[in-house]
LUMFI-886777 format. One record per residue: residue number from 1; residue in one letter; x, y, z of N, C-alpha, C in turn. Coordinates in steps of 0.1 Angstrom, whole numbers. Example, Ala and Ser with C-alpha at 12.3 -4.5 7.8 and 13.67 -1.06 7.14 Angstrom:
! residues 2
ATOM   num   residu    n.c1    n.c2    n.c3   ca.c1   ca.c2   ca.c3    c.c1    c.c2    c.c3
ATOM     1        a     132     -57      78     123     -45      78     132     -33      78
ATOM     2        s     128     -22      71     137     -11      71     129       0      79
//
This chain:
! residues 111
ATOM   num   residu    n.c1    n.c2    n.c3   ca.c1   ca.c2   ca.c3    c.c1    c.c2    c.c3
ATOM     1        m    -117    -103    -253    -126     -94    -255    -135     -94    -238
ATOM     2        p    -131     -80    -235    -136     -77    -220    -155     -79    -224
ATOM     3        y    -159     -79    -211    -173     -83    -215    -179     -70    -215
ATOM     4        k    -192     -65    -219    -201     -53    -217    -208     -52    -207
ATOM     5        t    -208     -38    -202    -217     -37    -190    -230     -31    -194
ATOM     6        s    -244     -25    -187    -256     -23    -189    -250      -7    -193
ATOM     7        l    -236      -3    -191    -238      10    -193    -228       9    -208
ATOM     8        g    -225      -2    -213    -220       2    -224    -203      -1    -227
ATOM     9        l    -198      -1    -213    -184       0    -214    -180     -10    -212
ATOM    10        p    -166     -12    -209    -159     -27    -207    -159     -29    -193
ATOM    11        e    -159     -39    -189    -164     -44    -177    -150     -37    -165
ATOM    12        n    -141     -41    -170    -131     -35    -160    -131     -23    -162
ATOM    13        i    -133     -11    -170    -135       6    -165    -144       6    -156
ATOM    14        v    -153       0    -156    -166       2    -150    -161       1    -136
ATOM    15        a    -155     -12    -135    -151     -19    -117    -140      -6    -113
ATOM    16        a    -126      -2    -123    -119      13    -115    -126      19    -112
ATOM    17        l    -135      26    -124    -144      38    -119    -153      35    -105
ATOM    18        s    -155      22    -101    -161      22     -88    -152      30     -75
ATOM    19        y    -142      29     -75    -132      31     -72    -130      48     -68
ATOM    20        t    -133      53     -79    -122      66     -79    -131      77     -70
ATOM    21        v    -142      78     -68    -149      90     -55    -150      79     -43
ATOM    22        g    -146      71     -39    -149      62     -28    -161      56     -29
ATOM    23        w    -169      58     -15    -177      48     -16    -193      56     -27
ATOM    24        v    -188      68     -25    -203      71     -35    -202      67     -47
ATOM    25        s    -190      68     -55    -187      60     -67    -192      46     -67
ATOM    26        g    -186      41     -59    -192      25     -54    -208      25     -54
ATOM    27        f    -215      31     -48    -228      29     -48    -234      31     -59
ATOM    28        i    -234      40     -66    -237      42     -81    -235      35     -90
ATOM    29        f    -225      31     -88    -221      20    -102    -232       5     -92
ATOM    30        l    -235       3     -79    -240     -10     -77    -256      -6     -79
ATOM    31        l    -261       4     -82    -275       7     -83    -276       9     -98
ATOM    32        l    -264      13    -108    -262      10    -123    -264       5    -129
ATOM    33        e    -256      -9    -124    -251     -23    -129    -257     -35    -122
ATOM    34        r    -265     -41    -127    -276     -50    -121    -270     -68    -128
ATOM    35        k    -263     -62    -136    -263     -79    -144    -248     -79    -141
ATOM    36        n    -238     -73    -148    -225     -75    -141    -218     -81    -128
ATOM    37        k    -216     -92    -124    -208     -95    -112    -197     -94    -109
ATOM    38        f    -188     -89    -119    -176     -83    -117    -176     -69    -113
ATOM    39        v    -184     -63    -120    -186     -47    -113    -192     -46    -101
ATOM    40        r    -200     -54    -102    -209     -51     -86    -198     -57     -73
ATOM    41        f    -190     -67     -79    -183     -71     -67    -174     -60     -66
ATOM    42        h    -169     -55     -71    -158     -43     -72    -167     -29     -70
ATOM    43        a    -176     -30     -67    -182     -16     -63    -191     -18     -51
ATOM    44        m    -192     -31     -44    -196     -35     -30    -184     -35     -25
ATOM    45        q    -172     -39     -27    -159     -37     -23    -156     -20     -17
ATOM    46        s    -159     -16     -27    -157       4     -25    -162       5     -15
ATOM    47        v    -177       9     -20    -187       6      -4    -180       2      11
ATOM    48        l    -178     -12      10    -174     -17      23    -159      -9      30
ATOM    49        i    -152      -5      25    -141      -3      24    -141      10      25
ATOM    50        f    -147      23      20    -143      32      22    -158      41      31
ATOM    51        l    -167      36      29    -178      41      38    -172      41      54
ATOM    52        p    -168      30      58    -165      29      73    -151      44      70
ATOM    53        v    -138      36      62    -127      47      62    -132      62      69
ATOM    54        v    -140      65      55    -145      83      56    -153      85      70
ATOM    55        l    -157      74      79    -165      83      87    -150      81      98
ATOM    56        i    -144      71      97    -130      71     110    -122      83     108
ATOM    57        i    -123      87      91    -111     100      92    -123     112     100
ATOM    58        f    -132     113      97    -144     124     103    -140     124     116
ATOM    59        l    -140     111     121    -142     114     134    -129     118     140
ATOM    60        m    -119     111     131    -108     117     139    -101     130     138
ATOM    61        g    -111     135     129    -106     151     131    -109     161     139
ATOM    62        w    -125     157     147    -128     160     157    -122     160     171
ATOM    63        i    -108     152     171    -102     150     183     -92     167     181
ATOM    64        p     -92     173     196     -87     180     201     -73     181     193
ATOM    65        y     -66     194     190     -53     200     189     -46     187     181
ATOM    66        v     -49     173     175     -41     169     171     -49     160     163
ATOM    67        g     -60     159     166     -72     152     154     -69     154     138
ATOM    68        w     -63     165     128     -63     171     124     -51     163     112
ATOM    69        f     -38     164     123     -26     158     119     -27     141     118
ATOM    70        f     -38     132     127     -40     121     127     -49     121     112
ATOM    71        a     -60     127     111     -74     126     100     -63     127      83
ATOM    72        d     -53     138      87     -43     140      75     -38     126      73
ATOM    73        g     -31     123      80     -23     108      80     -33      96      73
ATOM    74        a     -43      94      81     -55      84      79     -64      85      62
ATOM    75        g     -58      95      60     -63     102      46     -54      98      32
ATOM    76        m     -44     101      41     -30      97      31     -31      81      27
ATOM    77        g     -31      74      37     -33      55      39     -46      54      28
ATOM    78        a     -53      58      29     -68      59      23     -65      58       5
ATOM    79        m     -59      71       2     -54      72      -9     -44      63     -16
ATOM    80        l     -38      55      -6     -32      39     -13     -41      28     -12
ATOM    81        l     -52      30      -7     -59      21      -4     -70      22     -16
ATOM    82        l     -71      33     -20     -79      36     -32     -74      31     -46
ATOM    83        v     -60      31     -48     -56      32     -62     -49      18     -58
ATOM    84        i     -47       6     -54     -43      -9     -55     -55     -11     -61
ATOM    85        p     -67     -12     -53     -76     -16     -60     -83     -14     -71
ATOM    86        m     -84       3     -72     -86       5     -87     -74      -1    -100
ATOM    87        y     -63      -1     -97     -53      -6    -108     -57     -24    -109
ATOM    88        m     -60     -31     -95     -64     -44     -99     -78     -49    -104
ATOM    89        a     -84     -36    -104    -100     -40    -110     -97     -36    -124
ATOM    90        y     -87     -26    -128     -84     -24    -142     -81     -36    -153
ATOM    91        r     -72     -43    -145     -63     -53    -151     -74     -69    -153
ATOM    92        g     -85     -68    -144     -91     -77    -145     -95     -85    -137
ATOM    93        s     -89     -82    -127     -82     -90    -113     -98     -93    -101
ATOM    94        k    -100    -100    -100    -108    -101     -87    -100    -100     -72
ATOM    95        f     -96     -86     -72     -84     -88     -60     -93     -84     -49
ATOM    96        k     -95     -93     -36     -98     -96     -22     -92     -90     -13
ATOM    97        i    -100     -76      -8     -92     -69       5    -100     -79      15
ATOM    98        p     -89     -87      24     -91     -95      32    -106     -90      43
ATOM    99        i    -114     -98      43    -125     -99      51    -137     -90      44
ATOM   100        i    -133     -80      37    -141     -72      30    -144     -81      19
ATOM   101        g    -131     -82      13    -139     -88      -3    -141    -102      -2
ATOM   102        k    -144    -110       6    -150    -121       7    -165    -118      13
ATOM   103        i    -173    -108      22    -183    -105      18    -190     -98       7
ATOM   104        a    -182     -89      -3    -186     -81     -14    -182     -95     -25
ATOM   105        y    -177    -105     -26    -177    -117     -34    -190    -124     -29
ATOM   106        e    -194    -127     -19    -204    -134     -16    -218    -122     -20
ATOM   107        f    -214    -115     -22    -229    -103     -25    -236    -106     -39
ATOM   108        a    -220    -104     -45    -217    -105     -60    -225    -114     -65
ATOM   109        y    -216    -124     -67    -216    -143     -69    -230    -148     -64
ATOM   110        g    -230    -145     -51    -241    -156     -42    -235    -166     -41
ATOM   111        e    -220    -170     -37    -217    -182     -34    -212    -185     -19
//
């Protein structure tokens, strides 16, 4: 039986939804969910992954002549980075992305 969240949904659904719009959805679920540590872990990991990725892609787009090409390539990679943790969260796994996952785990679980 999946644990419920303060939103009334199963925790694996809310954790997966925290990756849907990148750092924005992660930040929203970080603010909305105060008690469920599993959801807070995935929401923080989403923020820590996608905020720097979005900034890097934005800055790459400003490179003259070839920036848009590199930004599009990085955007495709970011889509893969979005799907994998979303799927793992839906399965109920505490999938930690190297370095960022440890920081998010310490934030959510306080260890």
